[in-house]
C-alpha positions in Angstrom: 0.0 0.0 0.0 1.5 3.4 -0.9 1.8 5.9 1.9 -0.3 9.1 1.4 1.4 12.4 1.1 1.9 14.4 4.2 0.3 17.6 5.1 -0.2 19.5 8.2 -3.9 20.4 8.6 -5.1 19.4 5.1 -6.9 16.1 6.1 -8.7 18.0 8.9 -10.0 20.6 6.4 -10.8 18.2 3.7 -12.4 15.2 5.7 -14.2 17.1 8.3 -17.9 18.2 8.4 -17.6 22.0 9.5 -21.0 21.9 11.0 -20.4 19.3 13.3 -16.7 19.1 13.6 -16.4 15.4 12.8 -14.9 13.7 9.8 -17.6 12.8 7.3 -16.1 9.2 6.9 -15.6 8.4 10.6 -17.7 7.8 13.5 -15.7 9.4 16.4 -12.5 10.9 15.2 -13.8 14.4 16.2 -12.3 18.0 15.3 -8.8 18.3 16.5 -7.2 21.5 14.7 -7.8 23.8 17.6 -6.8 21.5 20.2 -3.7 20.0 18.6 -1.4 22.8 18.9 -2.6 23.2 22.7 -1.9 19.6 23.6 1.2 19.3 21.8 3.0 22.3 22.9 6.6 23.4 22.6 7.0 23.3 26.4 5.8 19.7 26.8 6.7 17.9 23.5 9.4 15.6 23.8 13.0 16.1 22.5 12.5 16.2 18.5 15.8 14.2 18.3 14.1 11.3 20.2 11.1 11.0 18.0 10.8 9.3 14.6 9.3 12.7 13.2 7.0 15.5 14.0 3.3 14.9 14.1 1.8 15.7 10.6 -1.4 14.8 8.9 -1.7 13.1 5.5 -3.9 14.1 2.8 -6.5 11.5 3.1 -7.8 9.0 5.5 -7.2 5.1 5.5 -9.8 2.6 6.2 -9.2 1.2 9.8 -8.3 -2.3 8.5 -5.7 -1.0 6.2 -2.7 -0.9 8.4 1.3 -1.3 7.5 3.5 -4.1 9.0 5.3 -1.7 11.4 2.1 -0.4 13.1 1.5 -1.4 16.5 -1.7 -2.6 18.1 -2.8 -2.2 21.7 -4.8 -5.3 22.4 -6.6 -6.8 25.1 -9.9 -8.2 26.6 -12.5 -5.4 27.4 -12.1 -3.6 30.5 -8.5 -4.9 31.0 -6.7 -1.5 31.0 -7.0 -0.8 27.1 -8.1 2.8 27.5 -5.3 3.2 30.1 -2.6 1.9 27.7 -4.0 3.8 24.9 -3.5 7.0 26.9 -0.1 5.7 27.9 1.1 5.1 24.3 -0.3 8.5 23.2 1.7 10.4 25.9 4.8 8.3 25.5 5.0 8.5 21.7 3.8 11.9 21.1 4.6 13.8 24.1 1.2 15.1 25.0 0.7 17.7 27.7 -1.9 17.8 30.5 -4.3 19.9 28.5 -5.0 17.0 26.1 -8.6 15.7 25.9 -10.2 12.3 24.8 -10.7 13.3 21.3 -7.0 13.9 20.5 -5.9 10.6 22.2 -8.6 8.7 20.0 -7.0 10.4 16.8 -3.5 9.6 17.8 -4.4 6.0 18.9 -7.6 5.1 17.3 -9.9 2.6 18.4 -10.7 -0.1 15.7 -14.2 -0.5 17.0 -15.1 2.8 17.3 -13.6 4.2 13.9 -14.2 3.5 10.2 -11.3 5.3 9.1 -7.9 6.6 10.7 -5.3 9.3 10.1 -1.7 8.1 9.3 0.4 10.6 11.3 3.8 8.9 11.0 5.3 5.8 9.3 4.5 3.8 12.3 0.9 4.2 13.7 -0.9 2.9 17.0 -4.3 1.4 17.1 -6.3 0.1 19.9 -8.4 -3.4 19.5 -10.3 -6.0 21.5 -9.9 -8.5 18.5 -8.4 -11.9 18.7 -5.2 -12.2 16.8 -5.1 -11.4 13.1 -2.5 -11.6 10.3 -2.2 -7.7 10.2 -1.3 -7.6 13.9 2.5 -7.7 13.5 3.5 -5.8 16.6 1.2 -6.1 19.9 1.2 -4.8 23.3 -1.1 -7.1 25.0 -2.6 -5.8 28.3 -4.0 -8.6 30.6 -6.2 -8.2 33.6 -7.4 -10.8 36.0 -10.7 -12.0 34.3 -12.7 -11.7 37.3 -11.9 -8.1 37.8 -12.4 -7.5 34.1 -15.7 -8.9 34.1 -16.9 -7.1 37.3 -15.7 -3.9 35.5 -17.7 -4.7 32.4 -20.9 -5.3 34.6 -20.5 -1.8 36.0 -20.2 -0.5 32.6 -23.3 -2.1 31.4 -25.1 -1.0 34.4 -24.2 2.6 33.7 -25.5 2.1 30.3 -28.9 1.4 31.8 -29.0 -2.3 31.3 -30.8 -4.6 33.7 -28.0 -6.9 34.0 -26.7 -9.2 36.9 -23.4 -10.5 37.9 -24.6 -14.1 37.0 -25.4 -13.1 33.5 -21.9 -11.4 33.1 -19.8 -14.1 34.9 -21.7 -16.9 33.3 -20.3 -16.8 29.9 -23.7 -16.5 28.1 -23.4 -12.9 27.4 -22.1 -11.8 24.2 -19.0 -9.8 24.8 -16.8 -8.4 22.2 -13.8 -10.4 22.4 -15.6 -13.6 23.4 -14.7 -15.5 26.6 -11.9 -14.1 28.6 -9.8 -17.4 28.9 -10.4 -17.8 25.2 -9.1 -14.4 24.4 -5.9 -14.7 26.5 -5.3 -18.0 25.2 -5.6 -17.0 21.6 -3.2 -14.3 22.0 -0.6 -16.7 23.8 -1.0 -19.3 21.2 0.2 -16.2 18.6 -0.9 -17.9 15.5 0.6 -15.4 13.3 4.0 -15.0 14.8 3.5 -11.5 15.9 6.2 -9.4 18.2 4.3 -9.3 21.2 5.0 -7.5 24.6 2.8 -8.8 27.5 1.6 -6.4 30.2 -0.1 -7.2 33.2 -2.6 -4.4 34.5 -1.8 -5.4 38.0 1.7 -4.5 37.2 0.7 -1.2 35.6 -0.9 -0.3 38.9 1.9 -1.5 41.4 5.0 -0.4 39.3 4.0 1.6 36.4 7.3 3.2 36.1 9.0 -0.2 35.3 6.1 -1.2 32.9 6.5 2.2 30.8 10.3 1.5 30.5 9.6 -2.0 29.1 7.2 -0.3 26.7 9.9 2.2 25.4 12.5 -0.5 25.0 9.7 -2.6 22.9 8.9 0.4 20.7 12.7 1.7 20.7 11.6 5.0 22.0 14.3 7.1 23.8 12.8 8.7 26.8 14.4 10.1 29.8 13.5 9.2 33.3 12.0 12.6 33.8 9.7 12.1 30.7 8.6 8.8 31.8 7.6 10.0 35.2 5.5 12.8 33.6 3.6 10.0 31.5 3.1 8.3 34.9 1.6 11.2 36.4 -0.6 12.2 33.3 -2.0 8.6 33.4 -2.6 8.4 37.0 -6.2 7.4 38.2 -6.9 10.9 39.4 -5.7 12.4 36.3 -7.6 10.2 34.2 -10.8 10.9 36.0 -9.9 14.7 35.5 -9.6 14.2 31.7 -13.0 12.2 31.8 -14.6 15.3 33.1 -13.6 17.5 30.2 -16.2 18.3 27.5 -15.1 16.2 24.7 -15.1 12.8 26.7 -18.3 13.7 28.5 -20.0 14.5 25.0 -19.0 11.4 23.7 -20.4 9.4 26.5 -23.9 11.4 26.8 -26.7 9.4 25.5 -24.5 6.2 26.2 -24.0 6.0 29.8 -26.5 7.3 32.5 -23.5 8.9 34.3 -21.1 10.3 31.5 -18.0 10.7 33.6 -18.1 7.2 35.0 -16.1 5.2 32.4 -12.9 5.6 34.3 -14.0 3.7 37.4 -11.9 2.6 40.3 -9.1 0.7 38.5 -9.0 -1.8 41.4 -7.6 -5.2 41.3 -9.3 -7.3 43.6 -12.8 -5.6 44.3 -14.6 -8.9 42.9 -13.8 -10.7 46.1 -16.2 -8.4 48.1 -18.8 -7.6 45.3 -19.5 -10.9 43.7 -21.1 -14.1 45.1 -18.4 -16.9 45.6 -20.5 -19.4 43.7 -20.7 -17.1 40.8 -17.1 -16.7 40.8 -16.3 -20.4 41.2 -18.2 -21.3 38.1 -16.1 -18.5 36.2 -13.0 -19.8 37.8 -13.7 -23.4 36.7 -14.4 -22.3 33.1 -11.2 -20.2 33.1 -9.1 -22.6 35.2 -6.2 -23.1 32.8 -5.4 -19.5 32.2 -6.1 -18.3 35.7 -3.6 -20.9 37.3 -0.9 -19.6 34.9 -1.4 -16.0 35.7 -3.6 -15.7 38.9 -2.9 -19.0 40.7 -4.7 -17.8 43.8 -7.8 -18.9 41.8 -6.7 -22.6 42.1 
């Protein structure tokens, strides 16, 4: 596939519906021309010598399923820390400052489930997915979270969407969830059927030692970042800061009409709340179904 010519804001001007601020060919990209320079300011941008090239925009959009071999996918089962990792990558790679909103992060690290098209900013782009392995997934950062906590977080998301849902229906495996069954999703990526280059990140380790995990990500991506720069990303992707970002108008607008409480997508970020909230009998059935994967990564379930 030929790479489109680079331009600065031509893609925004030519592909946006000016009346709504959204690109005509996308369902979520949003208008970013006004916020771009505020969020990638000279003061907060990382050392240009340490990045591949400055951020720029191509002359056209690409279909979301047309990617290049060097692209990197942020993969994981739903509610496993995917959005957190999406923000981490946006900050690590592009050097965003604390003024950034959700729209710009979605532009720089688009969600394949929320967009029909995406902008190619550089030769290597980053995308977020809940999909099982595909041949196009050549480079992957897979974030894994204890399935019991991921399912509980998914339950709370559905409740916030106004659905009449129970722990039993979510943990039973009968509910149709994007990504399928938790243990099957993890096992599929473990098998790595297409021989992808994969970095595994545990959500629990992102919580307990984010600095070390961010350094692992930098090494995997061959990003040269100072300790000070990485520490700044740690701060800008903390739970408190993520909650503050969610309060901003662009994220709230995106959630309005979807969630009963628009600013509650970023919840608590806990790692063991399922022990207090979910009936042990319901948990035991999930643990039995997911036993092999749980024993490999979370042996306390045995």
